[in-house]
N, C-alpha and C positions, 0 to 999 in steps of 0.2 A: 694475583696470588694463585692463578690457575696453573702455572708452570706448563704452559702450552698444551692444554687439554683440547681435544677436538670437540666440536659441538655435541657429538654423540656421547663422548666420554663424560663431558660436563653434565649432560642431561642424566646419565646413569648415576653419577655421584649425587646430584641434586635430588633425584627421585629417592635414593636411599636415605638421604637426610630427611626428606619429607615423611618417609615412613617411620622415622625414628630409629633406623638401622645404622647407627654410627659405625659399627664395626664393618659392615658391608661397604659403607661409603669409603672408609679408610682403605679397605682392600682394593676397591676399584681405583681409588686415587693412586695407590702404590703401583698397581699394575700399569696404569696409564703413564705415570711419570718416572717410575724407577727409583723414586725416593725411598728413604728408610721409613721405618714405622713411626718414629717420633716426629719426623718432619711431615709425614703424611697426616698424622693425627692432628698436629698443630694447624696444618693447612685446611683440613676438613672442618675443624672447630671454628676457624676464622671465617670460612665460607658459610657455615651455618649461622654464625652471628651476623654476617653481612647480608643475608638473604632478606628480602622484604617479607612482611608477615604472611603474605599469601603463599610463600614458598617455604616457610618455616614448618616445624612439626605440626601435624593436623591438630586443630583445637579439640579439646575434650568436649564431646557433646553434652549439653545440659539436658537432663531428662525432664521433659515437659510431661505433665500429667496426661496419661493416655485416656482417651474417651472411647476407646474401642469397646463395644458391648454396651455402651450407654445409649440405649435406644430412647426415642422421645418419650415412650411410656415410662421407662425407668427414671429418666430425668424428671418427668412430671411427678413421679412417686417421691423422689428425693425432695423436690420443692414442696410437695404437699406435707411431707413429714417435717420439713423445716418450719412451715407455717404453723404447724401444730406444736412446735417447740420440742420435737423429738429428734434432736440433733444426732444422738448416738445411733438411732435406727436409720437415719438418713445416711450417715457415714457407712453403716453396715451394707446398705443397699448399693451405694456407690462403689464400695470395695468389691462386693460380689460381681457387680456389672463390669468393672474395669480390670480387675485382677491386681490392682495396686496394693501397696502395703497400707498399714493403718495410718501412719503419719501422712503419707501422700494423699490418701483419701480424705483425711480430716482437713488438710490444707485446701484441697480442691472444693470440698463442700463449703468451707468458710469463705473461699474466694467467690463461690456461687452466691453465698449469702451477702457478702460485701458488695457484689455487683448489683444488688437490688432485684435479682431474679426471683427471690422468694416472695416479693411483694407484687409481682406481675405489673400490669399497666396501671391498675387502680391502687391507690394507697390502702394499706392494711390498717383500718381504723381501730382495730382491737389493740394495736401496739402503740398507737399515738396517744399522747396526753391531751385530753380535751381542754379547751380554753375555759377558765373558771368564771362562772357567773357572767357570761357575755350575752347581752340581749341586743340583737340588731335593731329592734324598734326603739330602744332607749338611745342608741347612737343616732338614729334618724331624728328623734325628737330634739336632741341636743343641737343638731345641725340647723333645724328649723328655728329653734328659739334664738340661736345666735344670729341668724339672718334677720329675724324680727327686730332684735336689739340694734343691729347695724342700721336698718331702715329707719327706726325711730330716731336714732342719733342723727342721721342725715336730715330728716324732716326738721328736727329741733334746731339743727345747725342752720338750715335754710331760713327758718322763721326768725331766728335770732339775728341773722345777717340783714334782714329787712329793716 
């Protein structure tokens, strides 16, 4: 479908397609082949559709949260505020540090919270529910008593077998 384009002409058309400049691509195609506008348009559209994804239009970049300006001190301040339950203040600090909008800052702070960074290496026991009425010594005593019952049962079984 290239209608005898030289490698240089083909590269020029493909580059125009990659930039999203369809009109420019059609213009270059017309100049190179001498075809009419409709035929050149159809040929360029077919060429764009047949290009592998790496040659198609450039992908729209996803805006990842910027951490520019988020110094270790400010990050620590955000984490400290989250530990204190002051999420709004943490978002405010994050927003001021990075220059992001409110929604993006909120998402970033919540992602920081979800990652466990607000708990540090040690668990935050203030937010954990304690086990109700658990006595480790009572558990130990139950284990010893059970062992004594098993031993008595074995001894009784041995005596009865004689």
